[in-house]
C-alpha positions as CSV (number, residue, x, y, z in Angstrom):
1,M,-15.0,10.2,9.5
2,K,-14.3,13.9,10.2
3,I,-17.4,16.3,10.0
4,K,-15.9,18.2,7.0
5,T,-15.6,15.1,4.9
6,I,-19.2,14.2,5.9
7,I,-20.2,17.6,4.8
8,S,-18.4,17.3,1.5
9,I,-19.8,14.0,0.6
10,F,-23.3,15.3,1.5
11,L,-23.0,18.5,-0.9
12,L,-21.4,16.4,-3.6
13,T,-24.7,13.6,-3.4
14,L,-27.0,16.3,-3.0
15,S,-25.8,18.3,-6.0
16,A,-25.9,15.2,-8.1
17,S,-29.2,14.5,-6.9
18,F,-30.7,17.8,-7.9
19,S,-29.0,17.2,-11.2
20,I,-30.8,13.8,-11.6
21,Y,-34.1,14.8,-10.3
22,G,-34.0,18.5,-10.7
23,Q,-37.4,18.1,-13.1
24,S,-39.4,16.2,-10.5
25,G,-37.9,17.5,-7.1
26,W,-35.0,16.1,-5.0
27,Q,-35.2,12.3,-3.9
28,N,-33.2,11.1,-1.2
29,P,-30.4,8.7,-2.5
30,A,-30.7,6.4,0.2
31,D,-34.2,5.9,-1.3
32,R,-33.2,5.0,-4.8
33,Y,-34.2,1.6,-4.9
34,K,-37.2,1.6,-2.6
35,D,-39.6,1.1,-5.1
36,A,-37.7,-1.7,-7.1
37,Y,-39.5,-4.5,-5.7
38,K,-42.8,-3.4,-7.2
39,E,-41.6,-4.7,-10.6
40,Y,-41.7,-8.2,-9.1
41,L,-45.3,-8.2,-7.6
42,N,-46.9,-10.1,-10.3
43,E,-44.6,-13.1,-10.5
44,P,-45.7,-16.4,-11.5
45,E,-47.0,-18.4,-8.7
46,R,-44.7,-21.2,-9.9
47,I,-40.9,-21.1,-10.8
48,T,-40.3,-20.9,-14.5
49,D,-37.1,-20.9,-16.6
50,S,-34.2,-19.6,-14.3
51,Q,-30.4,-19.9,-14.6
52,I,-30.2,-19.7,-10.8
53,S,-28.8,-22.6,-8.8
54,H,-31.4,-23.2,-5.4
55,F,-30.2,-24.6,-2.2
56,V,-31.8,-25.1,1.0
57,Y,-30.1,-23.4,4.0
58,F,-29.9,-25.6,7.1
59,A,-27.3,-23.4,9.0
60,R,-26.1,-25.6,12.0
61,D,-28.9,-28.0,11.8
62,R,-27.0,-30.4,9.6
63,E,-29.1,-33.6,10.9
64,A,-32.3,-32.0,9.5
65,I,-31.3,-32.8,5.8
66,E,-32.1,-36.4,6.8
67,S,-35.5,-37.3,5.1
68,H,-36.1,-33.8,4.4
69,S,-39.0,-32.8,1.8
70,F,-36.8,-30.8,-0.1
71,L,-34.8,-34.2,-1.2
72,G,-37.6,-34.9,-3.6
73,V,-37.6,-31.6,-5.4
74,S,-35.3,-32.0,-8.5
75,R,-35.4,-27.7,-8.8
76,L,-33.8,-27.7,-5.1
77,E,-30.1,-28.6,-6.1
78,G,-28.8,-29.2,-2.6
79,A,-28.1,-28.2,1.1
80,Q,-26.0,-25.4,2.4
81,I,-24.8,-26.2,5.7
82,M,-22.9,-24.4,8.1
83,Y,-19.7,-25.8,10.0
84,A,-17.9,-24.2,12.7
85,W,-14.0,-23.9,12.5
86,K,-13.7,-25.4,15.9
87,Q,-15.5,-28.4,14.7
88,L,-13.2,-28.9,11.6
89,E,-10.0,-28.0,13.8
90,P,-10.5,-29.1,17.2
91,E,-6.8,-29.0,18.0
92,K,-4.0,-27.2,16.3
93,G,-3.0,-28.6,13.2
94,I,-5.6,-31.6,13.8
95,Y,-8.3,-31.4,11.4
96,D,-11.5,-33.3,11.1
97,F,-13.6,-33.2,8.2
98,S,-15.8,-36.1,9.2
99,L,-18.8,-34.2,9.5
100,I,-18.7,-32.7,6.1
101,E,-17.9,-36.1,4.4
102,K,-20.7,-37.6,6.1
103,D,-23.2,-35.1,4.9
104,L,-21.7,-34.9,1.4
105,Q,-22.0,-38.7,0.6
106,Y,-25.7,-38.6,2.2
107,L,-26.4,-35.8,-0.4
108,E,-24.7,-37.4,-3.2
109,K,-26.7,-40.6,-2.8
110,R,-29.7,-38.6,-3.2
111,G,-28.6,-36.7,-6.0
112,K,-27.9,-33.6,-4.3
113,K,-24.9,-31.2,-4.0
114,L,-23.5,-29.9,-1.0
115,F,-22.5,-25.9,-0.3
116,V,-20.5,-25.6,2.9
117,Q,-20.6,-22.1,5.1
118,L,-17.8,-22.1,7.1
119,Q,-18.4,-20.3,10.5
120,D,-15.8,-18.3,12.2
121,S,-18.4,-16.0,14.2
122,T,-21.4,-16.3,16.1
123,F,-24.6,-14.7,17.0
124,N,-24.6,-16.2,20.2
125,P,-22.9,-14.6,23.2
126,G,-22.6,-18.1,24.8
127,R,-20.9,-19.8,21.9
128,K,-17.6,-19.3,20.2
129,A,-16.8,-20.6,16.6
130,V,-13.0,-20.7,16.8
131,P,-10.9,-23.5,18.3
132,D,-10.0,-23.5,22.0
133,Y,-6.2,-23.0,21.3
134,L,-6.9,-19.6,19.8
135,L,-8.1,-18.3,22.9
136,T,-4.6,-17.6,24.1
137,S,-2.3,-14.2,24.2
138,E,-0.3,-15.9,21.4
139,Y,-3.4,-15.2,19.2
140,G,-4.5,-11.9,20.8
141,G,-7.4,-13.7,22.4
142,G,-8.3,-15.3,19.3
143,A,-12.2,-14.0,19.3
144,V,-13.5,-10.9,20.2
145,K,-17.2,-9.7,21.2
146,M,-19.8,-8.3,18.9
147,I,-21.4,-5.9,20.5
148,N,-24.8,-4.1,18.9
149,D,-25.8,-0.6,18.2
150,D,-27.6,-0.9,21.8
151,G,-24.5,-1.8,23.6
152,V,-25.6,-5.7,23.7
153,H,-23.0,-8.4,23.6
154,E,-24.8,-10.7,20.8
155,G,-22.0,-12.9,19.9
156,W,-18.3,-13.7,19.0
157,A,-16.2,-12.9,16.1
158,A,-12.7,-14.3,15.0
159,K,-10.0,-11.9,15.4
160,K,-9.3,-11.9,11.5
161,W,-7.1,-9.1,11.5
162,N,-4.7,-10.7,14.0
163,P,-1.9,-12.1,11.7
164,E,-1.4,-15.4,13.4
165,V,-5.1,-16.1,13.4
166,Q,-5.6,-15.2,9.7
167,K,-2.3,-17.7,9.0
168,R,-4.5,-20.4,10.9
169,F,-7.6,-19.8,9.3
170,S,-5.8,-20.1,5.7
171,G,-4.4,-23.4,6.6
172,L,-7.7,-24.6,7.2
173,L,-8.9,-23.3,3.8
174,I,-6.1,-25.2,2.2
175,E,-6.8,-28.4,4.2
176,L,-10.6,-28.1,3.3
177,G,-9.5,-27.6,-0.3
178,K,-7.4,-30.7,-0.5
179,Q,-10.1,-33.0,0.5
180,F,-13.3,-31.1,-1.2
181,D,-12.3,-29.2,-3.9
182,G,-14.3,-30.3,-6.8
183,R,-16.5,-32.5,-4.7
184,I,-18.7,-29.9,-3.1
185,E,-20.7,-27.4,-5.1
186,G,-19.2,-24.3,-3.1
187,I,-18.1,-22.9,0.1
188,N,-18.6,-19.4,1.4
189,L,-17.2,-17.3,4.0
190,Q,-19.4,-15.5,6.8
191,E,-20.8,-12.3,6.3
192,T,-18.6,-9.2,6.5
193,A,-20.9,-7.5,9.2
194,A,-19.8,-10.1,11.9
195,A,-16.8,-8.1,12.6
196,G,-16.7,-7.4,16.5
197,G,-13.4,-5.6,17.5
198,S,-15.2,-2.3,18.5
199,D,-13.4,-2.6,21.8
200,D,-10.4,-4.0,20.6
201,P,-7.3,-1.5,20.2
202,S,-5.7,-3.3,17.6
203,F,-8.8,-3.2,15.3
204,S,-9.8,-0.8,12.9
205,P,-12.0,-1.0,9.8
206,A,-9.2,-0.7,7.4
207,L,-7.4,-3.7,8.7
208,Y,-10.6,-5.6,8.9
209,A,-11.1,-4.9,5.2
210,E,-7.6,-6.2,4.4
211,A,-7.9,-9.4,6.6
212,I,-11.2,-10.2,4.7
213,K,-9.4,-9.9,1.3
214,R,-6.4,-12.3,2.8
215,N,-9.1,-15.0,3.6
216,M,-10.8,-14.5,0.1
217,L,-7.5,-15.1,-1.6
218,A,-6.6,-18.1,0.8
219,M,-10.0,-19.6,-0.2
220,K,-9.2,-19.1,-3.7
221,E,-5.9,-20.8,-3.6
222,G,-7.4,-23.7,-1.6
223,F,-10.5,-24.2,-4.2
224,S,-10.0,-24.1,-8.0
225,R,-12.8,-26.2,-9.2
226,S,-15.8,-25.5,-6.5
227,T,-17.3,-22.0,-6.6
228,V,-15.9,-19.8,-3.8
229,M,-18.1,-16.9,-2.3
230,Q,-17.6,-14.3,0.2
231,Y,-20.7,-13.1,1.9
232,A,-20.0,-9.3,2.3
233,N,-23.0,-7.1,3.5
234,F,-21.9,-4.6,5.8
235,M,-18.7,-3.0,6.7
236,P,-17.5,-1.4,9.8
237,G,-16.7,2.3,9.7
238,E,-19.1,3.0,7.1
239,W,-22.8,3.5,6.3
240,L,-24.0,3.8,2.5
241,P,-24.7,5.9,0.6
242,W,-23.9,8.8,2.9
243,E,-20.2,7.3,4.6
244,D,-18.7,5.6,2.0
245,E,-14.8,5.0,2.6
246,G,-14.8,2.3,0.0
247,Y,-14.7,-0.6,2.2
248,L,-17.6,-2.8,0.8
249,R,-17.0,-1.6,-2.4
250,S,-13.4,-2.9,-2.5
251,I,-14.6,-6.2,-1.4
252,Y,-16.6,-6.5,-4.4
253,A,-13.9,-5.3,-6.5
254,Y,-11.3,-7.6,-5.2
255,G,-13.7,-10.7,-5.6
256,E,-14.2,-10.0,-9.2
257,Q,-10.4,-9.4,-9.5
258,I,-9.4,-12.8,-8.0
259,G,-12.2,-14.9,-9.3
260,V,-14.1,-15.1,-5.8
261,G,-17.7,-14.8,-5.8
262,L,-19.9,-12.4,-3.7
263,G,-23.0,-12.8,-1.6
264,A,-24.8,-11.8,1.1
265,P,-27.5,-13.0,3.9
266,D,-31.0,-11.6,4.2
267,L,-33.0,-10.8,1.0
268,M,-34.8,-7.9,2.4
269,I,-36.2,-6.1,-0.7
270,T,-37.7,-3.0,1.2
271,R,-35.1,-2.2,3.8
272,R,-32.9,0.7,3.3
273,G,-29.8,-1.0,5.0
274,Q,-29.6,-3.9,2.6
275,L,-30.8,-2.0,-0.4
276,N,-28.0,0.6,0.0
277,H,-25.3,-2.1,0.6
278,A,-25.4,-5.6,-0.6
279,L,-28.0,-5.3,-2.9
280,A,-26.9,-2.2,-4.4
281,M,-23.4,-3.6,-4.9
282,M,-24.9,-6.5,-7.0
283,H,-27.3,-4.2,-9.0
284,E,-25.0,-1.8,-10.1
285,H,-22.1,-3.7,-11.4
286,E,-21.6,-6.3,-14.0
287,Y,-19.6,-9.4,-12.6
288,S,-17.9,-12.5,-14.0
289,V,-17.8,-14.1,-10.7
290,P,-21.0,-16.0,-9.2
291,L,-23.2,-13.8,-7.0
292,G,-25.4,-15.4,-4.2
293,I,-28.3,-14.3,-2.3
294,A,-29.7,-16.0,1.1
295,V,-33.2,-16.0,2.3
296,Q,-32.8,-16.4,6.0
297,D,-35.0,-16.6,8.9
298,G,-37.7,-13.7,9.1
299,N,-37.3,-12.9,5.3
300,Y,-40.5,-15.0,4.2
301,I,-42.3,-12.2,5.9
302,G,-39.9,-9.3,5.1
303,E,-38.2,-9.5,8.8
304,T,-34.8,-10.6,10.1
305,G,-33.6,-13.4,12.4
306,N,-36.8,-14.2,14.1
307,T,-39.2,-17.3,14.2
308,R,-42.5,-15.2,14.3
309,V,-45.4,-17.3,12.7
310,V,-47.8,-15.4,10.6
311,S,-50.5,-17.7,9.5
312,D,-52.8,-15.1,7.6
313,R,-50.3,-14.0,5.1
314,A,-49.5,-13.9,1.3
315,T,-46.5,-15.7,0.2
316,I,-43.6,-13.3,-1.2
317,V,-41.5,-16.2,-2.4
318,P,-42.3,-15.6,-6.2
319,M,-41.6,-12.0,-5.4
320,L,-38.0,-12.7,-3.9
321,E,-37.0,-15.1,-6.7
322,G,-38.0,-12.6,-9.4
323,F,-36.0,-9.8,-7.6
324,A,-33.2,-11.8,-7.2
325,K,-33.5,-12.8,-10.8
326,G,-34.1,-9.6,-12.2
327,F,-32.7,-7.0,-10.1
328,L,-29.7,-8.6,-8.8
329,N,-29.1,-11.3,-11.3
330,V,-27.8,-13.8,-8.7
331,D,-26.6,-17.5,-9.8
332,Y,-27.1,-18.8,-6.4
333,M,-30.0,-18.5,-3.7
334,F,-30.1,-20.3,-0.5
335,W,-33.4,-20.8,1.0
336,S,-34.0,-21.3,4.9
337,F,-35.9,-24.2,5.8
338,Q,-37.8,-22.1,8.3
339,E,-41.4,-23.7,9.1
340,P,-44.2,-23.2,8.1
341,Y,-42.8,-21.1,5.4
342,F,-40.6,-23.3,3.6
343,S,-43.5,-26.2,3.4
344,E,-46.3,-23.8,2.7
345,D,-44.5,-21.1,0.5
346,V,-41.3,-22.6,-0.8
347,L,-42.0,-26.1,-1.8
348,P,-45.4,-24.9,-3.8
349,F,-43.5,-22.5,-5.7
350,F,-40.5,-25.1,-6.7
351,N,-42.7,-28.3,-6.8
352,P,-46.7,-27.9,-7.7
353,E,-47.1,-31.2,-6.5
354,S,-46.7,-30.6,-2.9
355,R,-50.0,-28.8,-2.5
């Protein structure tokens, strides 16, 4: 973004802030929701009436659903499981949905539902989620490295903005819809933050935003009965509230326009990044489409992406559910099965007899 544009945005925001907070002093717009969680500090220790559909998130550990403790808890409606593109289309045009079918039948027999998360990016530099046939010049290499702010290679992302890659992904969504529309509870696409492309000359934030929308439309065309959802948390080329190019806002607006739900990973109720992006998008607008939020590894202790165990802790599960219900107005919550937090914090909240 040009420096003049940044300065203009800053001055406009500053002026608006003085108008709003002139009586009590200036408040940083980036901190406007920093205390929102405090309203939910005294939520009931056990779940009360709620319109939220609660699922347990197993990521790629699909085998863990077998005989899992959640199966006996009525308020936990089902499992959200991640399936990689390469698992579902091992060869070009040859589809294998047997893993999804197996998991769906297992859950159905136990009165539970399946929510599919379709993986085309990884947070593992040693693994790609796209089929091998895409890793050719015909598809521009098919996948690109994801490089974090420290310059570390942290994973691989599908080259969504490549038209040929996008066609293949759309084809997968259509085929999945033929077999599972109306049978699974829903399907969601991975978080928009998994972009990659920073070192790819064919990439631009604008092209990436349009590619996300094309995938959303293809998903909607494939599924007319099951819930469809795009995880939209951060977008390359902007950082809210200061650098707003309209990319993330356009994803949320487009989902509402075409009937695709919106969601995000990581229910981080005190972190600026999440509060100013996905959580603000959900809180500040009204939607007719479903909204969802995922409580992922680390979130049970207010962190992200780790397996650290804190034994001496107070559970924040009631506060997380209250925040999601009252501040975000979500329709779905996806709870990580990370231990010991799931057994010690989540289960007692949903099932008093688990203690």
